[in-house]
N, C-alpha and C positions, 0 to 999 in steps of 0.2 A: 642295757636293753633286756627285755627278757622275749624270747622268741615264743609264740604260740603257735602251735599246728592248727593251719587252717585246711579242713579239706576240700574248701572251694577253690585251692590255688588251681591253675590251669596247668595240665601237664604239656599244654605250649613251650613253657619254659625248658623243656628237655627235649632233646633232639638225638636221633639216631639217623647217622650217615655214614655208608661204608666207606666213604672217602676220608673221614674224619676219625682219627683214635680207634683205627680197624672195627669203627660200627658199635663200640659201645656206646652206651646212654652217656651223654654229657649235656652240660648245662648251655643252653642255645649262647651262642656268640663268643663261648670260651671252649677251651680244650681242657677243661676241668672236669671229671667222670663224676658220675653219680656216685660211684664206689669210692672215690677219694673222699667224697662229702661225708658219706656213711661210716668210713674208717674212721675219720677224725672224730665222729659222733661217740661212735663204739670206744675208742680209747681214752673218751672224757673230755673232749674239748668241748668247749659251749658254741653255740652259734656265733655269740660275739667273738669268742677266740677266732672262728673262722672267717669271719667278715673282716677281721683285723689282718689277716694273711691275706685275704683276696678281697682287696678293697671294691673290686667292681661287682661284687656279688651282693644280692640283697637277701633280707629274710625270707622272701616268698621262692627264692631260688632253692634254699635249703629245706622249705617247705614242701617244695616239688619233687624233692629228692625223697623225703619222707613219703610223700604220695604215691611214687612211683613202687617203692619199696614194701609198701602196705596193698599196692593192687597186685604185684607180683606174688606175694605171699599169700593172696587170697584166691590166686587162678587155679584152675585144675590143669594138671599138667597131665599127659599120656606117656607113659615111657614103655618104650619098646625095646625087648630084650636084642641082645646082640648075639649073633649067631657065633659061636666059636668052633674054630675047628677045621 
């Protein structure tokens, strides 16, 4: 199967809870971080590879990880200088 990036995927599949995995974004109902999924993809794994390693996941979970990354990269950030001294 081939995964298609669906921008309609709801970010409801991603949760951030300070009591789970130190508050990093994870796939809802798991302890699998968005970062873990993105690292697999960066390393060249396909969605099918990831789904075979994590059979509880669905294509929409991987799509939601992409969506979160895209939204984060599209955001504006204000960086405050740190006073040294």
